[in-house]
N, C-alpha and C positions, 0 to 999 in steps of 0.2 A: 843399624839400618844401612842399606847400601843404595848406590845409584844403579842405573841400568847396566853400567859397565862393570859393576861389582865393587867399586871403590867406596870407602866409607865417607859419610858426610860429617863435616865438622860444623855444628850449629853456630859456633862462635864466628866462623868465617862467613857463613851465610848472612849473618846480621850486620856485617860491616862492608859488604860489597857495594861499591858506588853504582848508582843508577845511570845508565846511558841510554836507556830505551823506555823512558816513561811514557805514559799515554799522551796523545796529542790533544785529547778533549775536544774533538771536532764535532761530536754528535750531542745535541741537546734536544730538549723537548720543543724548543722554539724551531729548530731545524725540522723536526718531525712534522710540525704543524704548518710549515711553509706551503705555499700554493704549489710549487713545483714538486715537492716531496709527496704531497697528497695526490696530485694528478698522476704522477708516474707510478706510485704505489697502487692506487686504485686500478690504473690501466694494467699493471702487472698481474693483479688479482684477476682482472677480466680476461687477460690472455690465458692464464692458467685454467680458469673455469670453462671458458668456451672451448678450449682445446683438450680439456681433461675429461675425467670420469669420476664416478663415486670412489673408486680405489684411490686415486691421487688426491681427491678432496679430503679423504679421511686421515692422511698423513699429518702428524703433529709432533714436533720435537717435544720430549718430556719436559724440558725447561720452560715451556710456554704455559704451564699450569702453575698457579700460585706464584706469580712472578712479581712479588713485592720486595725483593731482596737485593736489588741493585746489580744483579749479575749481568743483565743485558746491557746496562750502562757500562759496566766494566769491560765486557766483550767488545762493544762497539767502539770504545775509546782506548783499546789496547793498541800500542804502536804497530805500524806496518801491517795492519789488518789481521794480526795474528790471533785476535780474539775469536775469529771465525775459522781458525784452524781446527781440524777434527781432533787434535790432541789437546785442545785447550782445557776441556773439562777434566780429562784424565790427568793431565799434568797438575792442574790446580788442586784437584781432589787428593791425589796421592801425596802432595806436599803437605796438605792440611792433616790428612790421616797420619802422616809420619810423626807429627808432634802431639797427636791426641793420645791420652792414656786409655787403658783398656775399659775403664768405666765409661768414659765419654764415647768411645766407639760402640760399646754395648747399647747405650741409649739411642744412638743413631740406628743401629740394627733393629732395635725394638720398634722404633717408629716406622721403619721401612716395612715391617710386617703388618703393623696396624693400618698404614696408609695404602698398602698395595691394593686392597679391594676397593677402597674409596676412589683411588686414581683410575683403576680399571673401569669402575662404574661411570666415572665422569667421561671417559673416552667413549663408552658405549652410548651414553645419553646424548652426545653430540651428533651421533649418526642420523637419527630421524630428522633433525633440523637440516643437516646437509642434504639428505635425500629429498626433502620437500623443496629446497631451493633448486636442486638439479631437475626435479620434475617440472619446475616452472620455466626452465631455460628455453624450452621449445614452444612455450605458450599453451601447452595442453591443460595446465592448471594454473591458478593464481594463488600467491601466498596470502594467507590471512594475517594481516599486519598485527592485529591485537594478539592473536595466538602466538605468533613468532616472538613478540615482546615478552609475553608471559612465560614462554619457554626459556627465553634468554635470562630472565630474572632467576628462575630456578637453577639454571646452570651456573650462574655466577655466585649464587649462594652456596652451592656445592663446592665451588672453588674456594669460597671464604672459609668453610670448615677446614679444608686442607691447609689453607694459609695460616689460620690460627694455630692449629696443632704444630705446624712446622716452625712458626716463629717462636712459639713457647719453648720448644726444644732448643732452637738455636740460641735464644736468649739465655737459657739455663747453662748451656755449655760455654758460651762466651763469658758469662759471669764467673765461671769456674776456672778459667784459664790461668795458668801460672805466669810469672814474669818471663820465664824462658819461652813459653809457648807464644805469648803475645810478641816477644821480640822477633821470633821467627816469622810470624804473620805480618808484623810491621815491615820486615825486610822484603817479604813477598809483595806487599803493596808498593813499596818504594822502587823495587828493582824491575818489576814487570816480567811478563811471560818469558821472554827470551833469555833471562838470567836465572829463571827458576831451575833447580836441578831436575833432571829427567830420572825419576825414581821407578824402581820396580813396583809391582802391585803391593799395596800396603794392607790389603785384606785378602783373605782366601776365597777366591771366586768359586771354588769347588764346593763350598759349604752352603751355597745359596743358588736360587734360580737366576737365570739371566736378567729377568725383569727386576728382581730384588737388587741385583748388583747395579743395574742402571740407576735405580732409585737411590741407592746409597751414594753413588758418585754424584748424582744430581744434588742430593741434600748437602753434601760436604762442600761442593763448589759454590752452591748458593749461600751457604753459611759464610764462606770466605767473602763473597760479594757483599753480604750484609755488613760484615766486620769492616770491610774496606770502604764502604760507601757512606751515604748520607740520605736524608729524607728525599732530597731532590733526585738522587740516583735511584732510589726505590720508586719514585713517582714516574721516572722516565720510561718511555716505551718507543720503540720503532713502530711506525704506523702499521706495519704488517702484522703486529701483535693483535690489533683490533680487527673485528669482523673477519676472523681467520677461518672461514669455512669453505674457501674456494680453490684450494690446491696449490697455492703459491709456494708453500713450504716444500712441497714435493718437487716442484719444478726447480727450485733453487738447490735443494739438498740431495736430490737423487744421484748426481754424479759423485758426491762426496761420501755416500754411505758405504762403509766397509773399507774406506781408503785412509790409511794412517797418514798423518802429516799433510793432509789435503786442506788448502785454504780456499774457502768459498769467496768468489769475487764479490766485493762489496758494491760494485757498480752495476751488477746484473739487474737489479730491480729498476733502477732509473733508466738504464739503457734500453732494456727490453720493453719497459713500460712506454717509453717515448716511441720506440719502433712500432709498437702495437697501435698507438694513436695515429701514426703516419699511414698505416694501412687503411684506416677508416675514412669514410666520407666526412664532410663537415657536419652533417646532421648526426651521423653516428657518433662522431667525436664529442659533440655537444652533450649526448646522453651520458657520457662518462665524466666529462669535465664539470657538468653542473652538479655532480655529487659533492664536489668540494664545498660549494656554498651551502648545499642542503645539510651536510653533516657537521659543518664547522662549529656551530654553537654546541652541539652534542660533544664534540671532541674537547672543547674548552671545559665543559662540565666534567668530562671523564678525567681530565688532568686534575681538577680540584678534588674530585672524589677519590682518585688514587692517592693524592697527597694526604687527604684526611685518613684514609685507611692505613697508609704507610706510617703516618704519625702515631696512630694508635698502636699498631703492631710493634713499632720500635720501643714502646714502653716496656716490652719484655726484656730489653737489654738491661733494665735497672730494677725491675720488679717482677713479682711472680704472677700477677693477674692484670688483665686489661678489661676494657668495656667491650666484651664480645658481642653484646647485642647491638652496639653502635656499628661494629664492623659488619655484622649481618645486614643491618638496615642500609648502610652505605653500599654494600655489595648488591643489594636489590636495585638500587638506583643505577649503579654501574651496569648491571645486566640489562636493564631496560634501555639505557642509552646505546650500548653496543649492539643490542638486538635490532634497534631501530635503524642504526647505520647499516647493519648487515642486510636488512630488508631493502634499503636504498640501493645497495650494491647489487643484490640479486635481481631486483626488478630492472635496474639499469642494464645489467649484463644481458638479461633476457631480451630486452628491447633491441639491443645491438645485434645479438645472435640471430634473431628472427629476420633481420634486415640484411644480413651478410650475403654476398654473392658466393658462388662456388669458388671463384678465383680468390676472393679475399680469405675464405676459410682455408684454402690451400696455402696461402702465404702465411697465415697465422700458424698452421701446423709446422711449416718450415721454421718459423721463428721460435716455436716451442723447442724444437731440436732435441727431443728426448727419445728418438727411435731406439737407441741402445739401452734405454731404461724403461721398459714397458711396465705398465701397471694394469693387470688384467681385470676385466669386469667381474671375473669369478673370485677375485681377492679383495680384501679390505684391510686397512691398517688400524691397529690400536696403538697410537703413538708411532713409533718407528719399527714396530714388529708387524709383519704381514701374516694374515690368517686367511684360510678359505672363507668366503662369504657365508657358506652354509654353516660353518662353525659359529660364526658371530650371530647369524640369524637365530641360532638356538638360545642365545643369551638375551636378546632383545628383539622385539617385533619392530624392525626398522620401518617397513612400509606401513604397517598398521598405525604406528604412532605418528608417522609423517602425514597420514591422511587427515589427522586432526589439525594440521597446520596449513592446509590448502583448501580451496573450494573450486 
């Protein structure tokens, strides 16, 4: 195997390199739940939603599904913000693939084929809920809270099926690692992103679809996050991971898409969220900031539910079976909690939107600052791939299903 410049890699050397760029460990669940983090993240979501459209709402990075593997903790706590570099997944995945044997790789490829349709269906099923929330933005319809919560329960249970399958595979592969393989991974954990070798592609992309390749790279990087992490890392989430129906991922990621070695500014959520609040009147601002108190108990419960799910999934690291019914039941609770918070966000954003002046709306569009990255109403995303809305409409009745979520 070779690096990107064609030179050979010496595994023995990789395992003894001293670390000088270890993670700062600045991001914790406590920080995510702080009042300032909540206010600015909710505000950033509000900015994205009020200035966006269904196209931007639909964008979702693939790694936000089945996210119980510590990878987001690893990214957020990688030194110098490099966890949010566009090469992070590629570099981590290629290094892991480099040391896996052909049997281990084949297992990953097999699951990518099995999960492809499940993951696509999950993306499709998110769309009616987003559509219902967007319909409510101008006050023409109101969200049915009970229906929204029930829909959120089903979505999270679909996510649980994906998570169980994935953790079972990861556990099987990690238990099968040789001493040499674990030594290489241990060195990756110790050394950090900037000391990982930049490897050429370790799988042949020409033998699979683009979506399958994305899935394989996601699997492998997540498996590394799980190997490197702990239950607390698995439990961790950045607040933007919750109630993620409002287009904030598009607003943050659009400039990075397709750009190699682009590092997303970690401060953008806090800074633009604060600027959004400054544009609002005191009354409008209160409609946003009151969500912090309204959702707080739910967030605490989400932390505990995620910890219980993560604890159960991690049993796959030492055994072949876990209590899958327990994970499904916990996921139903998780889905209800997150859907209720999403309802709070959507209704709060709608109340603000309906009270904005033309001048305020113009200021918010300037703050969005994505004129160079249009997301046309005739398009829609399934994860990070854009499709004509007409194509996706043939796969799921977005507006028809959304009608059951409003009145």
